[in-house]
C-alpha angles and dihedrals in degrees: 000000000000114000115216114222134203112194121200109199090027094159097041125109094267099025096057092052087051091047088055089050093052091050090057093048116097094203096050132067124192104221101171143359140201120230123148094194094049101033111150095030134094120260094228090056093055095044096037092242106128094192089063101087096163116138118236121226132192093234142028090240091057091044092050092056087096125057123275138162101210130028115203117205112205104146132090132320091244094057100035103086091047092049092047090049093051091050092050094048087052090055099254131136115239137222112191116206096156113111126216098060112134130210093265091056088050093050089054092047091046092052093049092044089055093050092051093040096234135130127247122189115191118194124180091197125008093204113122089212091055087053087056089054091053092048093051092047092053090053092048091048090059089065107025116062101200131056144141135198127234111198117197127190141151116290091250097058109117104195120074131219095029123237088254094056093042093053092047090051093049092048094052087048089063091057096048141297116277117242117243116211092204116034115235094241089057096053111125107222134022107346089212088072089075092059130230125316115235118174089341093306122113110232125191116200115207117189115190140138117270096043128102103174130327132164123192125183115191121197122199134201131162108302093348141077135194120203125192118185140180122198124191122206128220098272126083091214091097090069100048099082097048092045089053088051091052092051090051097046104037094083092062098079145030126245132009126328126180127213133018091264090063085077102018123058092205101169094054091053119104114253115264115256116244 
């Protein structure tokens, strides 16, 4: 069975790479895309891939006028909830790659998905290496009671913390809450210096030239420290494999799930041969 995909953000940095990945997948068909800048054109014309004949629309509502099985949201936080709502109302399953959504946004999306009996998979970072960081951090949190997250991104990234850091904080909160030696209301000096609290974890967002996306979680114990870190390179190719997996898996459940490992048991899989 071929899954028909509508991709919002199809000409963006990550979306274009995913569009190329879909074009190479025998079981997926890209039937529509959203790109305000290139609306009215064909995606293949914009990306230089003749076999991609999907029309580009200025809005998700227009792109969803045709039938699709899976809608992929890869745009901006301010548009994401509206796009996802439109897709669910049209009967599509949804994969969310847009960062910047908060827990209340996900609660609204989950409720609608359950009413429409559709699946939504929200992934802050589609990298399989990042997934390993999350799993290792969860294991460490079971044994080490204190940690904080450092969230690095390019100076121009508007959303803070990043989806990568938000997802990491959420996952750690499912293990337990970290212990603060000095409660935040007892900090002497600007309270903002202790970062933002997400799911009980202090998150510090750094925005400087030279970064793409990095996430670092630091665990502390008396006289010792454990640091786990993920660094993305300058190419969006690292996210394509995970996004394709998400598209293939999202139709297998109802409601919202967060994280690739909610549909993929990566750690139990045998290692790939080289």
